[in-house]
N, C-alpha and C positions, 0 to 999 in steps of 0.2 A: 710214325710218331709225329712228324712235322706236316704242315699244311701241304697237300699234294700240289696246289697251285704254285707254291714256291719251287717245288721240285721241277715242275714243268718249265717255269721261267728259267731256272738254273740250267736245265738241259738245253733249252733254246739258246741261252747266252753262251754256252760252251760250244755248241754246234753251229750257231749262227745260221740255222736252217730249220724251218718249222716242220717240214716233211720228215727229215732225218730224226728230229727230236721225237716226233710222234711214233716213228718206227722203234726207236730205242725204248720208249715208255709203253709200247703196245697200245697206243690210242691213235685215233684218226687225226689228220691235220686240222680239220675244223674244230675238234675238241681241244687241240693245243691252242688255237686262236681264241677260243672261248675262255679258257683259263687265263690267258694273258690279258684279254679284254677286261675280265672281272677285276684283276689286280689294278689295271690302269684306271678303271672307274672308281675303285675304292679310294685311290690316292689322287685321282684327278691329274694324272701325268701320262706321258707317252714313254714307253719303255724301249721301243725299237723304232729305228728309221728303216723303212722298206723302200728300196729303189730297184724295182723289177725283182730279180731273183736274189739280190744282195740284201743282207740284213745286218744292221749295226746297232749297237747299244747307244741310247741317248745318255745325257748326263744323269737323268733320273735312273735309267737302267743300270748305269755304272755304280751308282750308290746302292741300289738294291742288290746288285751282284756281290759287292763287297760284303754286305751284311749277311747275304746267303752263305758265302764262304765261311764266315765266322760261325753262323748258326749250325751249319751242317757239320763243321769240325767238332763242335760241342756234342751234337747228337751222336756222331760216330764214336767219339771217345767214351760217351756214356754207355752206348750199346756194348762197346768192346769191354769196358771195365766190368759191367754187370754179367755179361755172358761168359766171362772167362775167369771168374773168381776162383774156381776150383780146379783149373787146368794146371798141369805140371809146368813149372817155370824154371827148370834147371835141366842141364843135360847137353847132349850133342845133337845137332840137326844138320843133316847132309842134304843140300839142295842142289838140283841140277836145273840149269836154265839155258834156253836157246840164246844165241849171241845178241840179237837185238834187245831182248828183255834184259839180259845181264848187263849190257853196256849202258842202256838209256833209261831204264825204268827202275831196276832193282837197287842201284847204289844208294839213293836217298832213303828207300824203304829199309834196307839193311842197316844203315847208320842209325835211323830212328829206333828200329827194333833193338839193336844192340845197346843203345843208350837206356832203353826202358827195361830190358831183360839182360843185365850184365852177366848173369850166371848161366846163360845159354850160349854155348859155343857153336858157331856156324861155319861150315865149309861149303864152298860154291864150286861146282863143276860146270864148265861152260862148253857147249858144243851145239851143233844144229839140232833141230827138233827130233829127227829120227834117232840120233845117238842118245838124246835125253830119255826117250822112251825105252831104248835098249838098256840104259843104265838103271832105270827104275825096275824093269823086269828082272835084271840081274841082281837086284837088291844092293847096288852100289850107292844108291841115294835113297832118301826117305820121301822126298817130294820133288816133283818136276814142274817146271813152268815153261810152256811151249807156245808156238804161234802157228801151228799147222792146221790143215783142213780135214785130214783123214782121222778116223777113229779106230783105235784098237779095242776090241770088245773085252779084252782082259783087263783094261784099265778104266778108272773112273775119271771123268772130265768135269771140272767146275770152272765156270767163267770167272776170270780175274778182272780184266780191263778191256775196254773197247779200243781198237786201233784202226787207223785208216792208212792204206798204202797209196802214195801219190807219185806221179811222174815228176821228176825233178831234173834240173840241169843248172849249169853255172849262170849267173845273173846276166852276163853279156854274151851268151851264146848266139852267134849270127843265125843259127838254124831255128831260133825261137823268137822270131820277130813279132809274131802275133800273140804269143803267150797262151796259145791254145792249138791243139791239133785234132784232127778227126781220127776215128778208128782206122780208116783206110790209110791215112798218112803214117800211122804208127809203124807199119811194116817197112817204111823207108828211112827211118832215123836210126843212127847207130846206138845200140843199147848195151849197157853193162848189166849182166845178170848174175845172180847168186848161184852157188854150186848145187848139183843134185842132192836131195836130202834136206835142202833148206826149206823151212816153213814158209818163208816169204815167197820163194819161187813157186811153191805148191799153190799158194793162195792166188797168185797172179794167173797161173795156168787155169785154175778153176773159174776165175772171173772172166777170162777171155773166151772160155768154151762156148757160152751161149751165142757169141758173135762169130762162131766157127773160125776162130783165130787160134792157131797153135804156136807154141814157143818156136818150133822149127821154121815158121814163116817169118819170124822177126829177124831183124838184121843184127845179130849178136856180135858185138865188138870183142867181148871177152867175158869169161866167167871168173868172178873173184870170190874168195871165201870169207870176206868180212865186209860189213857196212862201212867201216872206216877206210878201207882200201878203195872202195867204190867212191866214197865222197872225195878222197884225195885225187882219184883219177878224173872225176867229173870237173874239178876245179882247174884241171890242166889239159882239158880236151873239149871237144864239141859234142861229147856223148850225152846220153840221157840214161836215167835209171829209175826203176820203181823202188821206193824206199818207204819205210814206216815214217809217218809224220813225226813221231817221237824222236827219231834219230837225226832229224834235220832242224830242230827248233833253234839251236844256236846259230846255224848257218843262215836260216831265214831272218833271224834277228839282226845279224851282221851283214845282210844283203850280199852273201857270197853265192848262195843257191836260191833258186826260185821254183815255185810249183807251176807245172804246165797243166792246164785244164784239158780233159778229154771228155767232151759232151757225151752223155749217155753211159759213161763208164764210171762206176763207183766201186772201189775195192775196199771193203770193210771186213774186219775179222775180230775175233776175240782172242786175247791172250788167255791161255787155259792153265789152271793147276791140274796136274795129273797125279793120281794115287792108285794103289791097288784097291780093288773092291773089298769092302769090309775092313779097311784100315782102322786101327784103333784110335780113339781120340787122344791127342797128346800134343807134342811140339809142332807137328805139321799143321794141325787144326789151329793152334794158337797163332802160328805165323800167317796162315791163310786169312784168318779173321783180322789180324793186325794190318796186313797188306791191303785188304779190301777197304778197311776203315780209313786208311790214309790215302786212298786214291779214288775218291768220289768223282765220277765223271758223268 
């Protein structure tokens, strides 16, 4: 519906990386640059400052970004309203979500959904991705939202939101003087890991596999069952951990945790809705559409 060039700009502004934006939009990096250049020529402004691999918004870019946020919010609301006029808007919806999603993504979505659809009662079951899949198969929940890498052929997977897993540690960790480590050095730092069955752990294992690095080769300090416990441990130790960037936004803002760059390693994943194949249109579809319309990334 909206100008694709604006979508390209908005994606680059969110990612601050032309290559990653191209991959997300399924176009080449030169095509991304072409779209940005056309907008810059149209308004005779520069939208991004480029310093090597680093990309930052200019003052003109910040203005356009603010208006894109408003425009896309209107488009998403319009799409949602028109596509869901005839869907059931009352009843009980049982949702299961993996811990990272339940703690750091869903609260704002649930609050907005409840405000708009006060006649729909929602219950939320929280566990790791493996247990959420089991709950859906046992019909304990109507809709699941998980973060894992594997696929169960008995279930239908629909992309909800893109996420990035980053290596993080406390801001003043003496083991992080450079702010970056190599893949070789990764095996020598103390790491906190999630428990078996965790979607985050599964994604990390999958990302390290091309570099012939297994979890067993890493220096595991401890396995902890929640992101909050890992963050608390990090702030009181010299350990490191791989965590969803959504889970540490507050800590990054308050300068208690920092991201450690690992050249050549990028760990990205999709948060996924899961349903039974052939699930009927109803409250689950209504919630999925609402959640996606309120999380344009």
